[in-house]
MDTraj code that builds the backbone (N, CA, C; nanometers):
import mdtraj as md
import numpy as np

residues = "MET TRP LEU LEU ASN ASP VAL PRO GLU ARG ASP PRO GLY PHE ALA TYR ARG ALA LEU LEU VAL ILE PHE PRO VAL ALA ALA ILE THR ILE GLY PHE PHE VAL TRP CYS LEU VAL PHE LEU SER ILE TRP ILE ALA LEU THR VAL GLY ILE ALA VAL MET ALA LEU GLY PHE ILE GLY VAL LEU ALA ALA VAL ASN ARG ILE MET LEU GLY LYS THR PRO ARG ASP ARG ASP ARG".split()
xyz = np.array([
    [-0.2227, -0.2408, 1.7529],
    [-0.3683, -0.2077, 1.7495],
    [-0.3876, -0.0766, 1.6957],
    [-0.2946, -0.0274, 1.6872],
    [-0.2522, 0.1609, 1.6593],
    [-0.3100, 0.1374, 1.5368],
    [-0.3017, 0.0744, 1.4387],
    [-0.3686, 0.0687, 1.3283],
    [-0.5454, 0.0912, 1.3295],
    [-0.6046, 0.0592, 1.3632],
    [-0.7788, 0.0422, 1.4227],
    [-0.8126, 0.1346, 1.4770],
    [-0.7270, 0.2672, 1.5465],
    [-0.7920, 0.2883, 1.6384],
    [-0.7738, 0.4589, 1.5738],
    [-0.7229, 0.4755, 1.4359],
    [-0.6979, 0.5998, 1.3923],
    [-0.8417, 0.5810, 1.3284],
    [-0.9683, 0.5690, 1.2849],
    [-1.0797, 0.5200, 1.2581],
    [-1.1290, 0.4023, 1.2855],
    [-1.2287, 0.4632, 1.4098],
    [-1.3038, 0.3597, 1.4494],
    [-1.4288, 0.3434, 1.3957],
    [-1.4644, 0.4130, 1.3422],
    [-1.6203, 0.4786, 1.2178],
    [-1.5864, 0.3143, 1.1067],
    [-1.5043, 0.2819, 1.1540],
    [-1.4822, 0.1672, 1.0131],
    [-1.4572, 0.0249, 1.0615],
    [-1.5369, -0.0657, 1.0371],
    [-1.4837, -0.2031, 1.0012],
    [-1.3369, -0.2798, 1.0037],
    [-1.2666, -0.3077, 1.2084],
    [-1.1673, -0.3725, 1.1440],
    [-1.0804, -0.4757, 0.9758],
    [-1.1397, -0.5109, 0.9405],
    [-1.1239, -0.5936, 0.8464],
    [-1.0846, -0.5615, 0.7128],
    [-1.1726, -0.3998, 0.7080],
    [-1.1044, -0.3116, 0.6168],
    [-0.9977, -0.2859, 0.6558],
    [-0.8927, -0.2882, 0.7721],
    [-0.7716, -0.2327, 0.7773],
    [-0.7012, -0.3561, 0.7755],
    [-0.7318, -0.4794, 0.7866],
    [-0.6627, -0.6289, 0.6968],
    [-0.6636, -0.6390, 0.6025],
    [-0.7255, -0.6345, 0.5556],
    [-0.7950, -0.6640, 0.4407],
    [-0.6910, -0.5173, 0.3193],
    [-0.6687, -0.4131, 0.4060],
    [-0.5564, -0.3493, 0.3359],
    [-0.4107, -0.3858, 0.3517],
    [-0.3691, -0.4438, 0.4725],
    [-0.2434, -0.4838, 0.4998],
    [-0.2312, -0.6030, 0.4182],
    [-0.3136, -0.6777, 0.3430],
    [-0.3041, -0.8133, 0.2612],
    [-0.2391, -0.7300, 0.1100],
    [-0.3033, -0.5815, 0.0773],
    [-0.2727, -0.5557, -0.0481],
    [-0.1424, -0.4900, -0.0398],
    [-0.1142, -0.4063, 0.1032],
    [0.0012, -0.3757, 0.1383],
    [0.0938, -0.4232, 0.1204],
    [0.1595, -0.4833, 0.1861],
    [0.2643, -0.5984, 0.1833],
    [0.3098, -0.6963, 0.0833],
    [0.2347, -0.7509, 0.0680],
    [0.2644, -0.7952, -0.1350],
    [0.3216, -0.7236, -0.2328],
    [0.2595, -0.6056, -0.2828],
    [0.3111, -0.5483, -0.3113],
    [0.4578, -0.4212, -0.2976],
    [0.4702, -0.4013, -0.1524],
    [0.5949, -0.3715, -0.1085],
    [0.6934, -0.5033, -0.1235],
    [0.6605, -0.5931, -0.1467],
    [0.7869, -0.7284, -0.1508],
    [0.8141, -0.7231, -0.2689],
    [0.7100, -0.6353, -0.3345],
    [0.7397, -0.6863, -0.4861],
    [0.8069, -0.6356, -0.5630],
    [0.7872, -0.4702, -0.4997],
    [0.8363, -0.3671, -0.5559],
    [1.0210, -0.3953, -0.5190],
    [1.0089, -0.3629, -0.3484],
    [1.1790, -0.3861, -0.3279],
    [1.2192, -0.4858, -0.4001],
    [1.1704, -0.6116, -0.3727],
    [1.2808, -0.7410, -0.4494],
    [1.2720, -0.6595, -0.5595],
    [1.1725, -0.5673, -0.7291],
    [1.2109, -0.5782, -0.8255],
    [1.3534, -0.4279, -0.8028],
    [1.3383, -0.4093, -0.7113],
    [1.4209, -0.3049, -0.6905],
    [1.5908, -0.3475, -0.6461],
    [1.6061, -0.4784, -0.5723],
    [1.7362, -0.5500, -0.5839],
    [1.7762, -0.6021, -0.6565],
    [1.6726, -0.6873, -0.7676],
    [1.6847, -0.7195, -0.9172],
    [1.7674, -0.6599, -1.0314],
    [1.7308, -0.5294, -1.0155],
    [1.7888, -0.4271, -1.0825],
    [1.9209, -0.3469, -1.0249],
    [1.9313, -0.3292, -0.8881],
    [2.0693, -0.2663, -0.8558],
    [2.1250, -0.4749, -0.8750],
    [2.1142, -0.6116, -0.9276],
    [2.1811, -0.6672, -0.9174],
    [2.2425, -0.6897, -1.1073],
    [2.1221, -0.6814, -1.1567],
    [2.1586, -0.7100, -1.3273],
    [2.1854, -0.5861, -1.3711],
    [2.2093, -0.4622, -1.3065],
    [2.1902, -0.3347, -1.4014],
    [2.2601, -0.2512, -1.3793],
    [2.3213, -0.1784, -1.4353],
    [2.4314, -0.0562, -1.3918],
    [2.3887, 0.0249, -1.3201],
    [2.4527, 0.0782, -1.1984],
    [2.3686, 0.1184, -1.0471],
    [2.2982, 0.2821, -1.0856],
    [2.3420, 0.2610, -1.2111],
    [2.2357, 0.4664, -1.2300],
    [2.0662, 0.3791, -1.2879],
    [2.0858, 0.2897, -1.4092],
    [2.0044, 0.2703, -1.4506],
    [1.8386, 0.2045, -1.3816],
    [1.9800, 0.0715, -1.2340],
    [1.8960, 0.0529, -1.1349],
    [1.8135, 0.1538, -1.0332],
    [1.9189, 0.2758, -1.0267],
    [1.8008, 0.3637, -0.9357],
    [1.7071, 0.3854, -0.9921],
    [1.7381, 0.4596, -1.1467],
    [1.6161, 0.4957, -1.1937],
    [1.5233, 0.4338, -1.2384],
    [1.5586, 0.3367, -1.2336],
    [1.3889, 0.2120, -1.2297],
    [1.3377, 0.2098, -1.1569],
    [1.4423, 0.1942, -1.0026],
    [1.3938, 0.1150, -0.9128],
    [1.3390, 0.2316, -0.8565],
    [1.3701, 0.3716, -0.8523],
    [1.3014, 0.4781, -0.7888],
    [1.1567, 0.4712, -0.9091],
    [1.1213, 0.4850, -0.9402],
    [1.0269, 0.4469, -1.0991],
    [0.9266, 0.3308, -1.0495],
    [0.9406, 0.2451, -1.0196],
    [0.8872, 0.1290, -0.9549],
    [0.8421, 0.1526, -0.8437],
    [0.9167, 0.1720, -0.7558],
    [0.8631, 0.2264, -0.6102],
    [0.7683, 0.3210, -0.5873],
    [0.7820, 0.4398, -0.7630],
    [0.6606, 0.5391, -0.7533],
    [0.5534, 0.4723, -0.7698],
    [0.5628, 0.3884, -0.8733],
    [0.4292, 0.3253, -0.9164],
    [0.3750, 0.2466, -0.8238],
    [0.4551, 0.1716, -0.7323],
    [0.3804, 0.0434, -0.7127],
    [0.3148, 0.1408, -0.5187],
    [0.4029, 0.2773, -0.5292],
    [0.3281, 0.3869, -0.3795],
    [0.2019, 0.3883, -0.4031],
    [0.1798, 0.4265, -0.5787],
    [0.0530, 0.4823, -0.6259],
    [-0.0987, 0.3532, -0.6403],
    [-0.0258, 0.2779, -0.6614],
    [-0.0674, 0.1418, -0.6938],
    [-0.1387, 0.0972, -0.5842],
    [-0.0359, 0.1134, -0.4576],
    [-0.1492, 0.0903, -0.3586],
    [-0.2403, 0.1663, -0.2847],
    [-0.1885, 0.3054, -0.2935],
    [-0.2577, 0.3750, -0.2474],
    [-0.3967, 0.4164, -0.3109],
    [-0.3952, 0.3785, -0.4400],
    [-0.4989, 0.3106, -0.5538],
    [-0.5971, 0.2287, -0.4479],
    [-0.5365, 0.0814, -0.4776],
    [-0.6100, -0.0349, -0.4634],
    [-0.6543, -0.0491, -0.2860],
    [-0.6071, 0.0695, -0.2033],
    [-0.5793, 0.0553, -0.0239],
    [-0.7846, 0.1328, -0.0644],
    [-0.7743, 0.2723, -0.1622],
    [-0.8809, 0.3553, -0.1910],
    [-1.0242, 0.2603, -0.2492],
    [-1.0249, 0.1629, -0.2800],
    [-1.0810, 0.1171, -0.3489],
    [-1.1157, -0.0006, -0.2435],
    [-1.0461, -0.0498, -0.1212],
    [-1.0818, -0.1352, -0.0411],
    [-1.1869, -0.0621, 0.0821],
    [-1.1390, 0.0054, 0.0807],
    [-1.1870, 0.1068, 0.2374],
    [-1.2961, 0.2082, 0.1587],
    [-1.3945, 0.1815, 0.2327],
    [-1.5278, 0.2639, 0.2059],
    [-1.5001, 0.3596, 0.3067],
    [-1.5936, 0.4643, 0.2673],
    [-1.6316, 0.5724, 0.3721],
    [-1.6411, 0.5861, 0.4816],
    [-1.6151, 0.6509, 0.5387],
    [-1.6830, 0.6510, 0.6522],
    [-1.8198, 0.6795, 0.6555],
    [-1.9157, 0.6014, 0.7544],
    [-2.0173, 0.5967, 0.7978],
    [-2.0440, 0.6297, 0.9194],
    [-2.1814, 0.7825, 0.9170],
    [-2.2018, 0.8200, 1.0708],
    [-2.2909, 0.6851, 1.1195],
    [-2.2856, 0.6784, 1.1928],
    [-2.3219, 0.5829, 1.3145],
    [-2.3323, 0.6972, 1.3808],
    [-2.3054, 0.7538, 1.4008],
    [-2.4080, 0.8571, 1.5040],
    [-2.5606, 0.8658, 1.4788],
    [-2.5185, 0.8999, 1.3394],
    [-2.6750, 0.9063, 1.3340],
    [-2.7994, 0.8294, 1.2945],
    [-2.7151, 0.6849, 1.2729],
    [-2.7935, 0.6029, 1.2680],
    [-2.8316, 0.5833, 1.4337],
    [-2.7814, 0.5933, 1.5347],
    [-2.8828, 0.5555, 1.6365],
    [-2.9649, 0.6731, 1.6859],
])
top = md.Topology()
chain = top.add_chain()
for i, resn in enumerate(residues, 1):
    res = top.add_residue(resn, chain, resSeq=i)
    for name in ("N", "CA", "C"):
        top.add_atom(name, md.element.get_by_symbol(name[0]), res)
traj = md.Trajectory(xyz[None], top)
């Protein structure tokens, strides 16, 4: 539950939706990196793998940023 305590203003459903994006992208990225290590030479695999991991990280940031809404000021609503 530590993940949900960081931003108490948001609905916990947003954190669960973010996890549904993070885990598949991480699995695909790491899988592609392992595939590169098996089928390509080590230097090409490391270069391509690092580039794909960076793109996956940027993709996760962009996707989670679209999922998460801005903080809603609930104190003003009361």
